[in-house]
C-alpha positions as CSV (number, residue, x, y, z in Angstrom):
1,X,111.0,-102.7,-73.6
2,X,112.3,-104.1,-70.3
3,X,111.6,-107.7,-69.3
4,X,108.7,-106.8,-67.0
5,X,107.0,-104.6,-69.6
6,X,107.6,-107.4,-72.2
7,X,106.1,-110.0,-69.8
8,X,103.0,-107.8,-69.3
9,X,102.7,-107.3,-73.0
10,X,102.8,-111.0,-73.7
11,X,100.2,-111.7,-71.1
12,X,97.8,-109.1,-72.7
13,X,98.4,-110.0,-76.3
14,X,99.0,-113.7,-76.2
15,X,102.2,-113.3,-78.2
16,X,104.2,-115.5,-75.9
17,X,101.8,-118.4,-76.4
18,X,101.7,-118.0,-80.1
19,X,105.5,-118.3,-80.3
20,X,105.9,-121.2,-77.9
21,X,108.1,-123.9,-79.3
22,X,109.7,-121.6,-81.9
23,X,113.4,-121.0,-82.0
24,X,114.6,-117.8,-80.3
25,X,114.7,-115.0,-82.8
26,X,112.4,-116.7,-85.3
27,X,109.6,-114.6,-86.8
28,X,106.1,-115.8,-87.7
29,X,105.6,-115.9,-91.4
30,X,103.7,-112.9,-92.6
31,X,103.8,-111.3,-89.2
32,X,103.8,-107.5,-89.8
33,X,106.9,-105.7,-88.6
34,X,105.0,-103.3,-86.5
35,X,103.8,-105.9,-84.0
36,X,105.3,-104.9,-80.8
37,X,107.2,-107.6,-79.0
38,X,107.2,-110.1,-82.0
39,X,110.5,-112.2,-81.9
40,X,113.1,-111.1,-84.4
41,X,111.6,-107.7,-84.8
42,X,113.6,-104.7,-83.7
43,X,111.4,-102.0,-82.1
44,X,112.9,-98.6,-81.3
45,X,113.2,-98.0,-77.6
46,X,111.0,-95.3,-76.2
47,X,113.1,-92.2,-75.4
48,X,113.8,-91.4,-71.8
49,X,115.2,-88.4,-70.0
50,X,118.3,-90.4,-69.2
51,X,119.9,-93.7,-70.1
52,X,120.2,-96.7,-67.8
53,X,123.9,-95.8,-67.3
54,X,122.6,-93.5,-64.5
55,X,121.6,-96.4,-62.4
56,X,124.0,-96.7,-59.4
57,X,126.8,-99.1,-60.3
58,X,128.9,-99.5,-57.1
59,X,128.0,-101.5,-54.0
60,X,127.8,-98.2,-52.0
61,X,125.5,-96.6,-54.7
62,X,123.3,-99.7,-54.8
63,X,122.9,-99.5,-51.0
64,X,121.9,-95.8,-51.3
65,X,119.6,-96.7,-54.2
66,X,117.8,-99.3,-52.0
67,X,117.5,-97.0,-49.1
68,X,116.0,-94.3,-51.3
69,X,113.5,-96.7,-52.7
70,X,112.5,-97.7,-49.2
71,X,112.0,-94.1,-48.1
72,X,109.9,-93.3,-51.2
73,X,107.7,-96.3,-50.7
74,X,107.3,-95.5,-47.0
75,X,106.0,-92.0,-47.9
76,X,103.6,-93.4,-50.5
77,X,102.2,-95.8,-47.9
78,X,101.7,-93.0,-45.5
79,X,99.9,-90.9,-48.1
80,X,97.6,-93.8,-49.0
81,X,96.9,-94.6,-45.4
82,X,96.3,-91.1,-44.1
83,X,94.8,-89.4,-47.2
84,X,96.1,-85.9,-46.2
85,X,94.1,-82.9,-47.3
86,X,96.2,-80.7,-49.6
87,X,95.0,-77.2,-50.1
88,X,95.9,-75.9,-53.5
89,X,95.6,-72.3,-54.7
90,X,96.5,-73.1,-58.3
91,X,95.8,-72.0,-61.9
92,X,92.7,-72.8,-64.0
93,X,94.8,-74.7,-66.6
94,X,96.1,-77.3,-64.1
95,X,93.3,-77.6,-61.5
96,X,91.8,-80.8,-62.9
97,X,95.0,-82.6,-63.6
98,X,96.6,-81.7,-60.2
99,X,93.5,-82.7,-58.3
100,X,93.3,-86.1,-60.1
101,X,97.0,-86.7,-59.5
102,X,96.6,-86.1,-55.8
103,X,93.6,-88.4,-55.7
104,X,95.5,-91.1,-57.6
105,X,98.5,-91.0,-55.2
106,X,96.1,-91.2,-52.3
107,X,95.8,-87.7,-51.0
108,X,92.7,-85.5,-50.7
109,X,92.8,-82.3,-52.8
110,X,90.9,-79.1,-52.2
111,X,91.0,-76.2,-54.6
112,X,89.9,-73.1,-52.9
113,X,91.0,-69.5,-53.6
114,X,88.3,-67.2,-52.1
115,X,89.7,-64.8,-49.6
116,X,86.7,-65.4,-47.3
117,X,87.6,-69.1,-46.8
118,X,91.2,-69.8,-47.5
119,X,92.4,-69.4,-43.9
120,X,89.8,-71.9,-42.6
121,X,90.6,-74.3,-45.4
122,X,94.4,-74.1,-44.8
123,X,93.8,-74.8,-41.1
124,X,92.3,-78.2,-41.9
125,X,94.8,-79.1,-44.5
126,X,98.1,-80.8,-44.0
127,X,100.0,-78.8,-46.6
128,X,99.5,-75.6,-48.7
129,X,100.5,-75.4,-52.4
130,X,100.6,-71.9,-53.9
131,X,100.8,-71.8,-57.7
132,X,100.8,-68.4,-59.5
133,X,100.0,-69.6,-63.0
134,X,96.9,-67.5,-63.4
135,X,97.4,-64.4,-61.3
136,X,94.9,-61.8,-60.3
137,X,94.8,-59.3,-57.5
138,X,92.1,-61.1,-55.4
139,X,94.0,-64.4,-55.8
140,X,97.2,-62.8,-54.6
141,X,95.5,-61.6,-51.5
142,X,94.1,-65.1,-50.9
143,X,97.6,-66.6,-51.3
144,X,99.0,-64.4,-48.6
145,X,96.0,-65.1,-46.2
146,X,96.4,-68.8,-46.8
147,X,100.1,-68.6,-46.3
148,X,99.9,-66.8,-43.0
149,X,97.3,-69.4,-41.8
150,X,99.7,-72.2,-42.9
151,X,102.5,-70.5,-40.9
152,X,100.3,-70.1,-37.8
153,X,99.3,-73.8,-38.0
154,X,102.8,-75.0,-38.9
155,X,101.8,-76.4,-42.3
156,X,104.4,-76.8,-45.0
157,X,104.1,-74.4,-47.9
158,X,105.1,-75.3,-51.4
159,X,105.5,-72.3,-53.8
160,X,105.4,-72.8,-57.6
161,X,106.5,-69.5,-59.2
162,X,105.0,-70.2,-62.6
163,X,106.3,-67.9,-65.3
164,X,108.5,-65.9,-62.9
165,X,110.8,-63.8,-65.1
166,X,108.2,-63.4,-67.9
167,X,106.6,-60.2,-66.5
168,X,107.4,-57.7,-63.8
169,X,104.1,-58.3,-62.0
170,X,104.6,-62.0,-61.9
171,X,108.2,-61.9,-60.8
172,X,107.5,-59.3,-58.1
173,X,104.6,-61.4,-56.8
174,X,106.7,-64.6,-56.6
175,X,109.5,-62.8,-54.8
176,X,107.1,-61.2,-52.3
177,X,105.5,-64.6,-51.6
178,X,108.9,-66.2,-51.2
179,X,110.1,-63.4,-48.8
180,X,107.1,-63.1,-46.6
181,X,105.7,-66.7,-46.5
182,X,109.1,-68.5,-46.4
183,X,107.9,-71.7,-48.0
184,X,109.4,-75.0,-47.1
185,X,109.9,-75.9,-50.8
186,X,110.2,-73.8,-53.9
187,X,109.6,-75.8,-57.0
188,X,109.9,-74.4,-60.5
189,X,111.8,-74.7,-63.8
190,X,115.3,-73.4,-64.3
191,X,114.3,-70.1,-65.8
192,X,111.9,-69.4,-62.9
193,X,114.6,-70.2,-60.3
194,X,117.1,-68.0,-62.0
195,X,114.7,-65.2,-62.3
196,X,113.9,-65.2,-58.6
197,X,117.6,-65.3,-57.6
198,X,118.7,-62.7,-60.2
199,X,117.2,-59.9,-62.2
200,X,116.9,-62.1,-65.3
201,X,114.1,-62.4,-67.8
202,X,114.7,-65.6,-69.8
203,X,111.5,-67.6,-70.0
204,X,109.4,-68.6,-73.0
205,X,106.1,-67.7,-71.5
206,X,105.9,-70.3,-68.7
207,X,108.4,-72.7,-70.3
208,X,112.1,-72.7,-69.4
209,X,114.9,-71.4,-71.5
210,X,117.4,-73.3,-69.4
211,X,118.2,-76.7,-68.0
212,X,118.2,-77.4,-64.3
213,X,122.0,-77.6,-64.2
214,X,122.0,-74.0,-65.3
215,X,120.1,-73.1,-62.1
216,X,122.2,-74.9,-59.5
217,X,124.0,-71.8,-58.3
218,X,120.8,-69.7,-58.3
219,X,119.1,-72.4,-56.3
220,X,121.9,-72.5,-53.7
221,X,121.6,-68.7,-53.3
222,X,117.8,-69.0,-52.8
223,X,118.3,-71.8,-50.2
224,X,120.7,-69.6,-48.3
225,X,118.6,-66.5,-48.6
226,X,115.2,-67.9,-47.7
227,X,116.0,-71.2,-45.9
228,X,113.9,-73.3,-48.3
229,X,114.5,-76.4,-50.4
230,X,114.7,-75.6,-54.1
231,X,113.6,-78.1,-56.7
232,X,114.4,-77.2,-60.3
233,X,112.6,-79.6,-62.6
234,X,113.6,-80.6,-66.2
235,X,115.3,-83.4,-68.0
236,X,117.2,-84.1,-64.8
237,X,115.5,-82.7,-61.7
238,X,117.9,-80.9,-59.3
239,X,117.0,-80.5,-55.7
240,X,119.2,-78.1,-53.6
241,X,119.2,-77.8,-49.8
242,X,121.8,-76.3,-47.5
243,X,124.8,-77.2,-49.7
244,X,123.4,-80.7,-50.6
245,X,122.4,-81.3,-54.2
246,X,120.3,-84.3,-55.3
247,X,119.6,-85.2,-58.9
248,X,116.6,-87.3,-60.0
249,X,117.1,-88.9,-63.4
250,X,113.7,-90.5,-63.8
251,X,111.2,-89.2,-66.3
252,X,110.2,-89.3,-70.0
253,X,110.5,-86.8,-72.9
254,X,106.7,-86.8,-73.4
255,X,106.1,-85.2,-70.0
256,X,106.7,-81.6,-71.2
257,X,104.1,-82.2,-74.0
258,X,101.3,-82.4,-71.4
259,X,100.3,-79.0,-69.9
260,X,100.1,-78.9,-66.1
261,X,102.6,-81.6,-65.3
262,X,105.0,-79.2,-63.7
263,X,102.1,-77.9,-61.6
264,X,101.3,-81.5,-60.8
265,X,104.9,-82.0,-59.5
266,X,104.3,-79.1,-57.1
267,X,101.0,-80.6,-55.9
268,X,102.5,-84.0,-55.3
269,X,105.3,-82.4,-53.5
270,X,102.7,-81.0,-51.1
271,X,101.4,-84.5,-50.5
272,X,104.8,-85.8,-49.7
273,X,105.6,-82.8,-47.5
274,X,102.3,-83.6,-45.6
275,X,103.7,-86.9,-44.4
276,X,107.5,-86.3,-44.3
277,X,108.8,-83.6,-41.9
278,X,112.0,-83.3,-44.0
279,X,111.3,-80.8,-46.8
280,X,114.3,-82.1,-48.7
281,X,113.2,-85.7,-48.5
282,X,109.7,-84.8,-49.5
283,X,110.9,-82.9,-52.6
284,X,113.3,-85.6,-53.7
285,X,110.7,-88.4,-53.2
286,X,108.0,-86.5,-55.0
287,X,110.1,-85.7,-58.0
288,X,111.2,-89.4,-58.2
289,X,107.6,-90.6,-58.2
290,X,106.7,-88.1,-60.9
291,X,109.5,-89.4,-63.1
292,X,108.7,-93.1,-62.4
293,X,105.0,-92.6,-63.2
294,X,106.0,-90.8,-66.4
295,X,108.2,-93.7,-67.5
296,X,105.4,-96.2,-66.7
297,X,102.8,-94.1,-68.6
298,X,105.0,-93.8,-71.7
299,X,105.2,-97.6,-72.1
300,X,101.7,-97.7,-73.6
301,X,101.0,-94.1,-74.5
302,X,100.3,-93.3,-78.1
303,X,100.7,-89.5,-77.6
304,X,100.2,-86.8,-75.0
305,X,96.5,-87.5,-74.6
306,X,96.8,-91.1,-73.7
307,X,100.0,-90.3,-71.7
308,X,98.1,-88.2,-69.2
309,X,95.5,-90.9,-68.6
310,X,98.2,-93.5,-68.2
311,X,100.2,-91.2,-65.9
312,X,97.2,-91.0,-63.5
313,X,96.8,-94.8,-63.7
314,X,100.5,-95.2,-63.0
315,X,100.3,-93.1,-59.8
316,X,97.3,-95.0,-58.6
317,X,98.8,-98.5,-59.4
318,X,102.4,-97.6,-58.3
319,X,104.0,-100.5,-56.4
320,X,107.1,-101.0,-54.3
321,X,108.7,-103.0,-57.1
322,X,108.1,-100.2,-59.5
323,X,110.1,-97.9,-57.2
324,X,112.9,-100.3,-56.6
325,X,113.3,-101.2,-60.2
326,X,113.2,-97.7,-61.6
327,X,114.3,-95.1,-59.1
328,X,117.4,-93.2,-60.3
329,X,118.6,-90.7,-57.7
330,X,122.1,-89.4,-57.1
331,X,123.0,-87.4,-54.0
332,X,126.1,-85.2,-53.6
């Protein structure tokens, strides 16, 4: 537990007051060893996707760290002030979670996939997020109609190629969307990114069989081929754009235990793209916020169920100090 988390814990439990006047390290007689935060009791650290050694160590890195935190916070403030409408054509599994996450960060979600209305809906939105998680022929037609409307109205498109590489139908659909709609940002796991760049089938359903580092070359090829930013999410998120690679080390191992959080990352990327004209900056900032919210949620979560609730709360309560204290981004 870091000092801030410990302080909050003391304030909520009264542990600090109960130990006032005792020597450091002393333990209350009879205090059960499972009491979190009790002096003298060692509590296992919650696992994270990276250790704190990833925090910038040099003066130059610290300057970059501070600048990144400022840019992330500026985007969050814009989202909260403007409440951009984000049009999502997404899957049944993730609809509720992604809509709540967008509301929590300050955006205004709309989930519409009827062919008869997607063009009008996209025209009033600030970004379009296309997620192919639960594919059907009518939905695919709606995705292309919405995508063309987004291009006409110069709205950023975020494509989440869920399960690309798992089936021929799914992979072909993702590739056609990528080629014809030319999204600003492609966000997927490493297996999906590799499947779109090469004729490779290496997914476990919609889960990845690779780590993001295994997809860096594939991401670079997709960037060059389609002119998009590619964000490969995983233990360390890797964002590729025109020869520049950025790594986001924030996050928590419990995040893959909650279905739909990858889809949520794509939805949040849409919110950031709505307020930031740089697709690369939007992708990096969105992935950092996802990871930071995950870390905050894990501090009090008892399992995946409570984690999801606390994740939404973390997005809603996110502060500038949270960003400054936790952001771990390396650019190369």
